[in-house]
C-alpha positions, 0 to 999 in steps of 0.5 A, a space after each residue: 500500500 502507498 503513502 504521501 504526507 506525514 503530518 501527525 493528527 491526520 484523519 482516519 482513512 476508513 470511509 465509514 465510521 467504525 462501529 467497534 472501535 475508534 480511529 486511533 491505533 493506540 490504547 485499544 483492548 480486547 476486553 481481557 486486558 491484552 492490547 489490540 493492534 490495527 493493520 491496513 487491509 482490503 475487503 476480500 473478494 468473496 465471503 470467507 469460505 476456505 475453498 472459495 478464497 484464492 486472493 491475498 486479503 481474504 487469505 490473511 483472515 483465513 490464516 488467522 482463524 483456521 489451522 489445518 493438518 499442516 502449517 507453513 513455518 513462518 521463517 522457512 516456509 517448510 510444511 510442518 504438522 499442525 493438526 496432523 498427528 501423522 500422515 502415512 503412505 506406502 505408495 504416494 497415492 493412498 494416505 492415512 491421516 490421523 488428527 490430533 486429539 484435543 482440538 476444537 473450533 472456537 464455538 466449542 465443537 470438536 475437530 474430528 476427521 469428519 471436519 476435514 472430510 465434510 469440508 473437502 467434499 463441500 469444496 470439491 462439489 460443483 454445486 457449491 462453485 468454490 474457486 479452489 475446487 481443483 485443489 481436490 482434483 487429485 482425489 478419487 471421484 472428483 470427476 463425479 462430484 465436479 465433472 468438466 461437463 454436465 451435472 455432478 453424479 455424486 455428492 462425495 469424493 469416493 477417495 475420502 473415507 472416515 475410519 474413526 473419529 480421528 482417522 481418515 484416508 485419502 486415495 488419489 487418482 494418481 501418485 502425488 508424492 508432495 500431496 502432504 505438503 499442500 495440506 497447509 493451504 487454507 482450502 484444506 481447512 476443517 469446517 464445523 457443523 455450523 458451516 453446514 447447518 446454518 450456512 448463512 449465519 456462518 458466512 456473516 460471522 465465520 467460525 474457525 479453529 485458529 488463534 483468533 475469532 472474528 468479532 465483527 465485520 463491516 464491509 468497506 470499513 473494518 474487520 475486528 478479530 480477537 484472541 481466542 483464549 481457548 485456542 489449543 495450538 502452540 502458536 497462541 496470539 501474543 496480543 489481544 486481537 487485530 483490527 483490520 482497517 479497510 483502505 482504498 488508498 495505500 497512501 492514506 494507510 501510510 499517512 495514518 501510520 505516520 500520524 499514529 492512527 494505524 499500527 501496521 502497514 503490510 505493504 509500504 507505498 512505492 512513493 515512500 520507499 525513498 523515505 521509509 528508512 528515515 521515517 521508520 528506522 528499524 521499524 521498516 521490514 524488507 524481506 524476500 517473499 514468494 511473490 511474482 508480478 506478471 501480466 496475464 492475457 485473456 485467451 478467451 478473446 480470439 484477438 489475443 489467442 490467434 496464431 503468431 500472438 506468442 511473438 506479440 506477447 514476447 515482443 511486449 515482454 522485451 519492450 519492458 525495461 525491468 531494471 529501470 522500473 524496479 530501481 526507479 519505482 520500487 527502490 530495489 524492493 523488487 528484482 527483475 524476473 528471469 523465470 515464472 517462479 520465485 528465488 525463495 524456492 532455491 535452485 534445489 526447489 525449482 527456481 531456475 534463474 535465467 530460464 526466460 532468457 532474452 525474452 525477459 530482457 529489454 531489447 526494444 528493436 527486437 520487440 518491435 520486430 517480433 510484434 510486427 511479425 506476430 501481426 501487431 497488437 490487437 486493436 493497435 493498443 495495449 490496455 493493461 487493467 489493474 486495481 487502483 486501490 492497493 499495491 502502487 499499481 498505478 505507478 508501475 503500470 504507468 512506467 511499464 506503458 512508458 517503457 513499451 511506448 518508448 520501445 515501439 516509438 508510439 506514445 499511445 501503444 500502451 495505456 493503463 486501465 484502472 479498476 477502482 477496487 480489488 474486489 471489483 477487479 477480481 470479479 471482472 476477471 472471474 467473469 472473463 471480461 478482460 479485453 487485454 493484459 491484466 496484472 496477475 501477481 501471484 503469492 504462493 500458497 505453499 513453497 513448491 514449484 508446482 504451486 507457481 505453475 499448476 494453479 496458474 497455467 494448467 487447463 481450467 486450474 483454479 487461478 488460470 484466469 486467462 484460460 490458457 491451455 497447453 496439452 504438453 504443459 499439462 502432461 509434464 505437470 501430471 508426470 511431475 506430480 506422480 514422480 516420487 523422486 523430488 529432484 526428478 519431479 523438479 526437473 519435470 516441472 522446469 520442463 513444463 515451465 519451458 512450455 510457458 516460456 516458449 508460448 509466453 503464456 504470461 509476462 513475468 515482471 519482477 519478484 517482490 519482497 515483502 515490506 511492512 512498517 509499524 508503530 512504536 507500540 509494536 514489537 516482534 513484527 515479522 513477515 512470513 515467506 508469503 509476505 503476510 504479517 505473523 500476527 499471532 507473534 506481534 506484541 503490543 505495548 
């Protein structure tokens, strides 16, 4: 999020008067004596069903109110057991999962094996239209509960079986050696019976099993979460709660931080990157994260999916001066992308620097040549759609367009196309209403190369918003998932990534660091490898 002035006493940015708390960041309490912190936020696209949330703002809340079988270490990103007492397999296809005893939801209901099985069946069902349904696609019976065409012919996944109160089995349609490592993703969270018996009430006030419980939510204004004192996990909240305040202008969030009206901004505005070190000193965080910014294309629009368009897309990529943009706009808090994954994976985990080659370097003459050979830009102009409320997108989209215009010698070859809010932007993407490139930043769900490729580029995958499809890519991903040798699996995923490169399925721009700034009231503030604040560890004075 982005900021401007630093005058103390600035008014609170939230547009609607807050019902639960005042504007200021200091002095609020959870009612149990522990202090509450305030943090910038944006309204999620959808209600907070775990299997229907595939964007960052909603994901932040799910990470606070749910705990799954696995949890990703906030320092290393490694998947470690949370509710899983054990996950056993002899063939990387059938898994026996035992759930730890003593866990409950915040409404007192016990977390059982059925809490997971019912949640996964709900998430997979075609009738429920969950955005993350494909995460259950490897489980036997998915083709019956979520057919590609026609109506579903089964209500539950045949590959899920409850053995007893704490044990269930999962049978996959093929070998998937890293399947257990995916189970920390929020789509696999357990759900209480209240979710099914009174769904409308649950959506208004979701109930989970994490260290926080939702106290209240006013859309467009604020969500208040409070420490759940009965939380049985080892990562209990060290504060009384978090007030997530909605901002439609990142600049205002930073202003409120400097004015003492906000405790935490979890994305420092690009406009303040030159000032932030002097403003905040050691209260500024800048750390590598599993995030890549890209441009996606609407392959459902024939104009962008005709023969030869791979040359146009590659030419546009070569017209972008990533080095200059990351230095001047982002003060080196971004690194020019040379592949479609992230350096946080490490080379042994699949990161292959330089895989994109010249196509991700600035070569204006070659860019012009390729675009001409590919038949030219559809309609003669690139309109890059982005949400204007978060992420300093206006600044960098403008810089990208300037670079493209300069490279092509045409001042109108590229223009930005802003959409007011993140939710509206995502809704337009979901309705397949894009007529040109659109920003498609990706924050990893779990630290595997598979997660940077399959959800985004596999045919009909959950986050394949542009509807790109390639049979060779799909086959390589399937082979990689079935490979039990980790090194061989990584190599196959990298071969799949080369298919993405050869088609320039999306234009990689830069790897993004996580950045945050916080008030003097807070201590022990850190960002995890997903660039999300580790809220439960923050202390408030």
